[in-house]
Each structure stands twice: as structure tokens, then as C-alpha cells.
N, C-alpha and C positions, 0 to 999 in steps of 0.2 A: 431325699434326693432320689429320683428314679433314674435308672440307667438302661440303655440298650445299645447294641452295636451290630452292624452288619459288616462283615469282613469278606472281601472278595479279591481274588488274584486270578488273572487270566493271561494265558500265553497262547498265541496263535501264530505258528511259524509256517511259511510257505517256501518250498524248494522246487525249483524248476530245473529239470535236467534235459539237455538237448540231445537228441539222437539224430541219425542221418536224415530221416524224413519227417519226424514229428518230435514233439516234446511231451514230457509227462510232468504232472504237478503232484507233489506230495504235500499234504496238509497235516500238521501235527498240532492238535489242540490239547490243552491241559487247563484245568481250572480248579479252584478251591473256593468254597464258600462256607462261612460259619456265622451263626447268629448267637450273640451273647445276650441273655436277658439279665434282669436285676437279681442279684443274690450272690451267694458264695459257693454254690454247688457246681457240679460239672456243667459246662456250657453257660456259666453265669459269671458276671463281674459286677463291681460296684462303682467304678470310676475310671475316668480317662485323664491323662496328663500329657501335655505336648509342649514342645519348645523348639525354637531355632536357637542354637547355641554357637558361639565362636570361641575357639581356643585363644586365651590371652597368655600364651607361653607354649611350652612343649606339651603340657598336659593339664588336665583339670579333673577334680574329683568332686562328686556330689553324692549325697545320701538319698536313697529312695524313701527314707523315713521323714525327710524334711525338705520336700520340694515346694518351692515358692510358686504361687500362681495367683492370677487375678480372676475372680469370678463375681459377676454382677457388680463390678466396680470396686470390690473389696479385695485386699491382699489376704490370701489364705495360705495355710500350710497343708499340702497333700502328703499323706502317709500311706505308702504302698506296703502291704504285707505279703502279697503274692502277685506275680505278673502272669497274665493270661496271654498277652501278645506284646511283642515289641516290634517296632518299625524304625529303622535308621536309614536316612538318606544322606550320603556324603555329598555335600555341595561344593567341596573344595577341589584343588588340583593335585593333592597328595592323599595317600591312604591314611585312614584313621584306625587305631586299635582300641577296642573296647574290652575292659576287664572288669570282673566282679559280677555278682548275680544281678540280673537274670541271664547274663551271657555265658557261653560255654566255659568250663573250667580252664580250657586251653586258650581262652580269649577269642575274640572275633575281630578280624581285619576286614574293613570295608574299603575297597578300592575307590579311587577318585571317580566321582560320578555314579557310583554303584548304590544299590539298595540292599538291605538285609532285613528279613522278616522271619520271625519264629512265633508259632502259636502253640500253646498248651492249654486247651480249654478244660482240662481235668479239674476236679475239685481243689486239688492242692496247687495247681499251676506251677510256675517257676519261682524259685527263691527271689527275694528282693533284699538287697543290701546296698553297699556303697559301690559306685561305678567310677572307674578311672578311664578317661579318654586321652589317648596319646597321639600326637601328630605334629604338624607344623604350626607354628604360631600363626594365627589368623584363619586356621582351618575352620570351616563352617559345616554344620550338619543340622538336620531336622530329626527329632526323636519323638515318638509317640509310644506311650505305655498304657495298656489297658489292664486292669486287675482289681484286686480286693484291697480294701483299706478304708481310710476316712479322710474327711476334709474338715479342718478346724480353723 
């Protein structure tokens, strides 16, 4: 299985300030781009896993070593051994808390309607283990993980 990914994040903010006779415009651009090729070294990854999940209670836990997925019509198990990028989009009306690797040791809270992204394209990437998501019953989120591992 070959893998490649193009990651891009762009922010373009405009501020207009009014003065007595004129106005000024301040433009603040920021962007990040990263390409991952197939492999396990720096700037490389082997697979992607994504899902839209809904909490069926106050929390749910899942292992990054046994992620279920459907590929080419077959149900497979994705095993992540290192995470090079995570993307989480909270689609619900209440905040969600993410604990466990690859998330920060202190945890990660994603506000309602917010997005969190972290990239570590180094050879080792971020650790991969069990993840616990805590929030309100029915809370929904999208999650994308890019990293090293296998599909079986």
C-alpha cells in the first residue's frame, strides 16, 4: 500500500481601523504546509485512519492498536504505532476532552465547533495508545490520524 499526504493550514485575517479621514487595513497571513511520503522516517507516514464518532454516554475509549475500518469493501483492523498528525473537529454543542497518546499529557479540550490539529513529522512522531473522549452523551466529532503502522 502506497501512502502520501499533503497537509495545509491557512489563516488570513483582515482588520480595518477607522481614523478621522481615512481607514487602514492590516492583513495578517499565516500558513503551514507539510508533505508526507510513504515510509517511517522523518516527513513520512504509512497510513491514514478517519472516522466520525458519536459519544454513546459520557465517554468512550478506543485503542489505536485496534481501529476498525472498511477498505475496498472489506472490514480491516488499522494498527497505529506512531502518529504524525491528528485532526479533531468537534461537531457538537459542548466541549470534548481527549486524553491518552497522541494527545498532550495534560489532555486536550476542544470547544464546541472548534478544531484541534497537531503535527509531528519527525521519524518517531507522537506516541499511539488508548484514547478516551469525554463529553456529553451524543457529542459528535470527526477525527483523522496519519501515522505509522499496519492494516490487516
